[in-house]
N, C-alpha and C positions, 0 to 999 in steps of 0.2 A: 504493500500500500504506500502511495506517495504521502510524505509527511504533510500534515495540514498547514504548516507554516509556509509551504511553497504554493498552496492552492491559488492564492490571490495573484502571485507573479505569473503563474502558468495558465491563467484564465484568458479567454479571448478579449481582444481590445474593444469589442462592442459592449462590454460591460463597464467601460470607462465612461463616466458622466461627460456628455457632450459629443461623444463619437457615435454618430448615426451611420446609416448605410453608405451615404455618399463619401464621408471622410474615411470610413473604414476601407472602402475600395481604394482610395488614394494611398493609404498607409500600406495596404496589401501589395501595391505595386512596388514598394521599396522593401518588401520582405518583412514587414511588421504585421504579424498576425496575432501574436500573444503579447501580453503586457511586458514580459521579460525582453521581448525583441527591441523595445524602446531603449533598453540599457545597452544592447549590443550595437545600436546604431550610433557609432562614435563620430565626434566632430572631426572635420578634416582641415579646419582653419579657424582663425579667430578674427573678430573685428574689435578695434579699440575706439571707445567714445571718450572725448574729453569734456569735463564739466567746466563751464565758464560763467562767471558772474558778469563779466564785461565782454560784450560781443566783439569788441575791437581786439581782444586777445586771441580770438579764434582765427584759424586759417580757413580760407575759402576752399571748398571741395573736400572738406574733411568731415568726419562724423562728430557731431557735437551734441551736448545736452545743455539746454539754456532754460533759465527761469524767465517766463514772459507774463505780461499782463495783457489780457484780451481786451481790445478796444471795440472793434466793429466788424460785422460780417458783411461781405460784399458779394452776393450771389452773382453767378454768371448770367449775362443777358442772352447769350447765344450758346448753342449746344457745345461747341468746341472751345469756348472760352473757359478759363479756370475759375473756380470758386476761391475767393481770397478772404483771409481773415487778417485784418490789420491788428498788429500787436506792438508792444514795446518791450525791449529787453534793456533794462537799466537806462531808460530814456532814449534808446536808439530804436527807430522804427524797423520792424521786420514783419514780413507777410508769411502766413502759413497757407500753402497753396494745395488745392485738391482739383483733380480732373474727374469728371463724371461722378461727382460726390452726391451722396444722399444728404440733403440739407438738414433734416431733423437730427441725424446722427452727428453731423459736424457741430451743430449748435449745442447738442447735449454734451459733447466732449470738450468744447471750448466755449463755455458760457461767458457772455460779455461782462466786463468789469471784474473778472476773477483771475486768480493767479494759477498758472499751470507750469509744469516742467514738460518741455518737448525735446525729442531727440531725433536727429536725422542728419542728412547731408546739407551743410551750409553752402548756399549759393549767393551770388551777387548779380542781380538782373535789373537792368534799367535803373541803375543808381539806388537800388533797394536790396537789402538783405532778404533772403527768403529760404524757407525749408519746404520742399515739395513732398507731400505724403509722408509725414513723420512716422517713424516706426513705433514711437512711444508717445503717448499723451497721458501724463500722470498728475494726479492731485498732489499738493505739496507734502501731504502726510505719507505718500507712497514713494518718495524719491529713491528709497533703497531698492525698489523694484528694477530700476535702470542700472544695469551693471556697466562698470567701466570697460570690462572685457567680456565679450559674448562669444560663445562657440558657434561655428557655422556648420550646418549639417547638409548632406546631399539631399535633394528634394525631387519631387516629380511635379508635373504641371498641375496646378490647383492647390498645392501646399505652400505655405510660407514658413520662413524661419520662426516667426512669432508663434504659429500654431504648433509646430513640432517641438519647439523649446518648452512651450506651455505643458504639453503632455509628458515630455521627458522629466521635467521638474516634478510633476504630479506623481509619476511612478516612483521617482527616487525618494520622495518624502515618505513613501509607504513600504520601502524595502526592509525586510527583517534583518536582524543581526544573526548571522549564521556562524556556527562553530567552525573553527579552522580545520581544513582537510589537508593542507600542505605540511609536510614534515618540516620541522624547525630548521634543519640543515639548509634547505633550499630558500626558506624565508630569509635567513641570515645571508646566504650567498648572494642573493639578488636584491637584498634590502627591500623586500616587498612589504607593502601595507596589507591590512586584511582586505577581504573581498569587497565589503561594503564601502570602506574608505577609498579604495581604488576606483570604484564606480563613481563615487561622489566627486573625486578630484578630477577625473578625466572629463567629466561633463561640466566642470567649473574651472577651466584652466586660468592660470594667472599669466601665462606667457606662452608663446608659440611652441617652446620646447616641451610643454606639458602634453602636447597631442601628437608629437612626431612618433615615428615607428620605434624609436629606442627608449621612449619614456617608460619609467618603471610601472606606471599605472596600467598602460596597455599591455606591457609585458607580463604583469601579474595575471591579467584576464586571459592572455594568450596561454600562459602556463596552465590555467584552470581548464581551458577548452581542450588543449592537447592532452591533458591528464584524463579528462572525461572520455575523449576519443580513444586513447590508447588502452584505457581501462576496459572500455567496451569491446575493443578488438581482442584483448587478452581473455575476457570472459567467453566470447564466442569461439575463439581458437581452442580454449580449454574444453569447451563443450563439444566442438567438432572432433577433438582428439579422442574423446570417450566413445564416439560413435564408430561402430564397426563398418568397414567398407567391404568391397569385393577383393578377395585375395587372387592376384594374377600370378600364376606359376606356369612357366612354359619350359620346354626342353630346348628352346632356341634354334630349332631346325629352320624355321622360316627366316629368322634373323640372320643366321649364318649364310643361308642361300642368297638372301638379299644382299649381304655384304660382298659376296663373291661376284655377283652380277653388277655391282655398283662400279661406275666408270672412274670413280675417284676414291681416295682414302679419307676416312674420317679424321678430322683434326683432333689434337689432344683434348681440346676444350669440349668437342662433341662427345668424345668417349667418356669424359668425366661426367657430363650431364646425363648421358644414357645410364651410367652406373647409379647416379642419384635417383633418377626416375624409376629404375628397376627395383631399387630398395623400397621405394614408396609403393610400387605396384604389388610387391610381394608381402607388404605389411598387412596386418589385419585392419588397420585404420584407413579411412578414406583419404586418398591423395588429393590435396588441393595445392598445386604448385604453379608458381609464376616462372615462365621461361623467357628471359630477356636476351635478346641478341641483336647486334647491330644489323643494318641492312645487308643482306647477302651473307650472313654468317652461318647459314645452314640449319635454321630452326625446323624447317619443314621435314628434313630428313630425320632429325631427332624425333619429331612427333610421329613420323611414319614407323620408325623402329618401335616406339611405345605401342602403336596400334597393332603391329605384327605380334608382339608379345601377348597383347590382349586377345587377339583373334585365336592364337594358338592355345589359349586357355579356355576357348569355347564361347567367347563373348564378341559382340559387335563393337565397332569403333565409329565415332562420329567426329567430323570436323566442321565447325561453323565459321563462316567468313562473312564480311560485311557486304559484299557486292556479288552480283551474278558473274561479272567478268572474272573476278578472283576465283569463284567457285568453278567455273569452266576451266580456268588455267590449272587449278589444282587437279581437276578431274583428268585432264590430258596428261599432266606430269605423273600422277599416280598410276594411270593405266600403263604409261611407258615404263616407269620404274618397277612395276609389279607384274610385267608381262609374262614372266616365267614362273609365277608362284600360284597360278590357278585360283585366284581370289576374285570375288564378285564386288565390283566397285560401282556405286550408283550416285547420281547427282539429283538433288531435290531443291528447287527454287520456287519462287512465287509464279514463275512462268508456266509451271506444270499445271495443266488444267484437265478436267474431264476424265476420260478413260485412262489416259496416260498416267495421270496422278494417282488414280485409284489402283492401278496395277502396281505402281512403284510402292505405294503404301502397303499393299498386300505382301509384296516380296520382303519389305523391311520388317513387317509384323511377323512373318513366318520364319524369319531368320535366314532367308536365302541370300541376303546382302551382307557382306562382311564389313565393308567400309562405306559410310554414307557421308557425302560431301554436300553442304548446302548453306543457305543463308538463314535469315530469321524464320523462314518457312519450316525449319526443323523443329521449332519449339511451339508450333501451333498445336491446338488440342487434339486434332485428329491424327497426329503423327504418333504411332505407337511402336516402340522398339521391341523386338523379340527378347533380347538379352543385351542391354547396353553395359559395357564394362569400362569404357573410356570416352570422355568427351573432351575434344580439343577446341579451345576458343581462340581463333586466330585474329590478330589485330585487336587485342583486348580493349584498347582505348576507344574503339568505335561501339562498344557495347556497355550497357549498364550492369549493375550487380545482379539485377533480376535475371537478365539473359544468361549471365554466367552460371547462376545456381539452379536454373529451372530444370536442368537435366537430372538433378537429384530427385526431382518429383516424377521423372519419366522412367526411372529404373531404381534398383536397390543400391542407392548411394554409389554411383560409378565414380571412378577416379576422374578428377578435373585437371586438365593441363591448360593453363592460360598463357598465350604467347603474345609478346609485344615486340614489334620492330621499332618502336619509338622508345629509345633508351630512357629510362625514368631516373631522375636524380635520386641519390640514396635517401635523402630526407623525405622526398615525395613518396618513394616506394615504401618507406617505413610507415608513413602516415596513411597511405592508401591501401597497401596490400599486406599489412602487418599480420593478417589472419592466414597468410600463405607462407609456405616455404619458397625459397627463391633459388633459381639456377641462372647462371649467366654464360653466354657464349661470347668469348672475347677474341677469337681468332677468325680470320677470313679463310675460306677453303683454299687449299693449295693451288697455286697457279693464277689466282686472282691478282690483278695489278691495282695499285693505288690510283684513285681517280684524281687527275690533275685539275685543280680549281684555280681559275683566274677571274679577275673583275675587269669590267670595261664600261666606260661611260656611254650613255645612249647616243651621243653625237658621233660615235664611231661605228654605229650599227651598219652602215654601208660597207665599210671595210670588212666587217664580220661576214656579211652576205657574200662578198667576193671570195673569202676563204672557203665558205660553204660550197660555192660553185666548183672550186678546184677539187675539193674533197669528194663531192658527188660524182665528178667526172672520173676520178682516179680510184675510187673504192666503192664497196657495197654498203658502206655505213649508213645508218639511219639517225635522224635527229629529232629530239623533242624540243619544241619552242613553247615555253610556259608563260602565259599572261595571267595577271591576277583578276581581271574583270571580263565579263562577256560583252558588255556594251560600253560605248564611249562615255566617259564621265568628265565633264569640263571641270567640275569641282576638284577632283583628285588628279587631273591632268595625266591620266594613264592611257596607254595604247591598249585598246580592248583586243581580245582574241579574234573577233570577227574582222576588225580593221587590219590586224597583223596578217591574218590569213589571206585577205584580199591582196595585200601588198606582196606577199611572198608568192602567191599563186600566179601573179603577172610575170614574175621573174622565173619561177620554176614551173612551167606549164605541166599540168597533170602529174605533178610529183608531191602535191601538198594536200593534206587532209585537215579537217577541223573537228575537234571534239570538246564538248563542254557539259556542264551539269544539267542544262535544261533539256538535253536529249534523254529519251527513255533508254532502258537497259538494252533493248534489242538494237536500237540505233547505234549505241556505243559499241556493242559487240561486233556489229557489221563493220564499223570504222576500224576497230582493232584488228579484225580479220584481214581487211584490205592492207593495213599498215604492215602486218606481219608477212603476209603471203604474196602481195603484189608489189609492183615496182614504185610504190610511194616512198618518198625518202624523208619527208618532214611532216611531223604531226604537231600542228598548232593546237594547244590545249590549255584548259584551266587546270586547277589543282586536282581534278578528278583522277589524274594518273598517280596521285601521291602514294596510294596504298597498293603494294603487292604486285603490280604489273611487271612481268619478267620477259623482256625481249632481248635475246642475246646480241642481235645485230645492231641494237641502238647503242651507240658509243658516245654520243654528245648530247648534253642537255643545256639549253640556253634558258635562263630564268630572267624574264624581263621585269623591270622594276623590283629587283631583288631587295631593295631597301624597305619594301612594304611587307616582306615576309618575316616570320619569326625564325630563330635559328633552327629549332627542331624541325620546322616545316621545310626549310631550305635543305637540311640534311636528308630528310625523307625523300624529297624530290631528286636530290643528287643520286640517291640510291637506285633510281630507275635505270642508270647506266652502270657500267662496270660489272656486268653480269656474266662476263666471259673472260678469256685470257687476252682479249684485245685491249690496246691502249684506249682509255676513256677520258672524257673531258667534261667539266662543268664550267659554264661561263655565266658569271653574274653581271647582268646589265643593270646599271643604275644611273640616276640623275647625277649631274656634275656636283651639285651641292646637296649633301645629305646630313642628317643629324648625327650626333655622337654615338647614340646607341646603334644606329644603322651601320656606321663605320665599324663598331666593335663586332657586330654580327658578321659582316662581310670579311673582316680580317680573320676572325676565328675560323670561318669556313676555309679560307686559304691556308691557314696554319695547320689544320688537322682534319683527318677523316674519322677520328675516334668519336663515335656517337655518344659515348658515356661522358667524355669531357665536354662535348658540345651541350649535352642536356644540363650539366651542372652550370655552365656559363649562361644558358638560357634562363635557368631558374633565377640567377643573380640579376639578369637584365630585366626580365619581364614579370617575375613573381609566379607563384604556383598556380594561381587561378587561370593564367593564360596559356600554360604549357600544353595542356591537352583539351581544355574545354570541359569544365566541370559537368555541365548538364548532360553531355553526350557520353561522358566517360565513366560516370559513377564515382568520380573522385569525391572525397569528403568536402562538404561545403562549409569551410570555416568562416565564421562571421568576424572573428577578431585575429586569430593566429595567421601570421604570414610566414610561410616556410622559408622564404628568401631571407628573412630577418631572424627567424626564431629556431634555426636548426640546433643551436646550442641548448635551447630549452627542451627540444624534442629528445635529445640525447639524455638529459637528466630525467625527463618524464619517463622514458623507457626503463631507466635504471630504477626509478622509484616504483614503477608498476611491478617490476620483477620482485622487489623487496616486499611489496604488499602481498603478492601472491605466495611468496614463501611462507609468510606468517599468518595470512588470513584469506585463504582461498575463496571462502564463501561470503566475504565481507560481513562478518558477524561483529557483535559487540559495539561499543561506542564509536571506535575508529571506523568500523565498517559502515555504520549508520551515516557518518559524515560523508563518506565517499559515495554512498547511495544517493544522498541529497545532491551531490555534485552531478551525478549521472542524470537525475531528474531535471536539474536546473539547465543542463545543456542538452536536454531532449534526447538522451541516449536510453530511452525507456526499453528498447528491444533487448539491451544487455541485461536489464533487471529481470525481464521475463525469462531470458535464457538462464539466468542465475537461479531463479525460482524453479525452473524446470529440472534443475540438478545437473 
């Protein structure tokens, strides 16, 4: 049961006096749904107001607070004219100005012959001081309501700073004093205040340093959020480890025959990972393992070996990928690699309809298919597996947690192997996938060459095209030309894919194809088929080729407006070439004048091909929230913690959680109760339910 002292904080915002359906919708837009969410909505800046007795001491165009005497209201005669209120500030005339004002409201707030404090931006217009639409109009007894320093919050259309500040202050007044859940060692190490004081201080800053990323108030709250998250992961992981999975034991005949027919040798890294996966498969516990490998490091072969071991033990294997193109590519590769092993491989996507789909589903349900390759179609309700033993999720960052775990409900807790070709920084991996064991492939297959990366300004694009002409004449190489937009955008000044295609098609007649995200899957597949099998040499495309496409003859990728892409995305795109033993190139086209972060990204791409190094740099430059895209990836949605700033906190949090679980696995007694309160406060209720389930 949730402690009663948290019920108020965790109640919906429509229970707050003054918040009706209209305002509630506005707050929902900025992720404020419960009262506690007001506390997590931290200020990003401050404004300073100066109080002045004498208006001549104040600077024009600054925020000021002035004591005024109201003289006379002068309503506007025409619609577009302002409503003016003539006043005096210590004998100096000043007008308070309103546009489209409701006269009764203005008269009520500024009654003639009375004294008021007003606060707003001081202007000088037509030889008269004025303040237009003051942010505060206060009676003399309420002067303390106007702060010299005010926090500034991010808003949405329809909300004002005044409204959001009002409700945040209201919630803060009613927050309870909670017992401390952080060990004294960490409180001393980071000089943290208690939870309540940290909330109060960060929403009432004295200076700009009180709200920056390194301030101790935000860091305290980040520690709490990371602690709640890691505690939840530890509880779920502990629960999963108790659950029995399928024991996969094979005599390795299929594996050995497969290795014998393989045209290349496994790398040391691949052998190590195969061993780790084999130990998991043979264990009584369900395997849930993350396999990270840089682009072209041989993850698919490792997954296939795990599938063969599973099949030999009498079970089916499944691999789920994000697109039909990738599913078809895997299908062709698997059929080729397994041609001598007498196994049945099938593909299932949303394109399968009618009798064809029904027949495939029957074969899968009867156990006649050994390996099923597919998209999201694999997790639809009507797909029933005969005996699923292993589910491989390829390109994990394109799927959420639900898609990852749904196979557990389609079989008797099959082993789960999650693969990511987007190297994940260590801190992000710990935060996101702490419930999994992790394997890493750190070597390229033997014979693969390093992709040579260079940068070029856009004004040299014609010279680049001349080089492409020579290359096309003298070799069979194919080129990707990547553009960030589909249509011309004057605002961003980018060359769209359609414009670039038209330009190149005039130069290279019948050699250029165009592909973008607005085409359907069938159209994309037709274009890819033409590019692979016919004499087309250049594919102009948007980032739809970012994931998984493997064309050995494509040796050069040109990325136009590279300054617009993130590091991880640039590295993913670069990975579309260098898929054979041929020399491969990546050319980063960019504007002549670019920002510092764009320079850092481009320089890092030129310096290294190591995806893990690149991912760490990307985390520093862009922060965790931008790396993979939280909504599509199932990454934890931290409201306060920033992994690019708080990696040191995460290390201490993990150490602390280990200590907690050594001594108090079920979170019992007084210490456990405090930690349960933390889990509720940060909405990790699922962990509490798991704990109660044993």
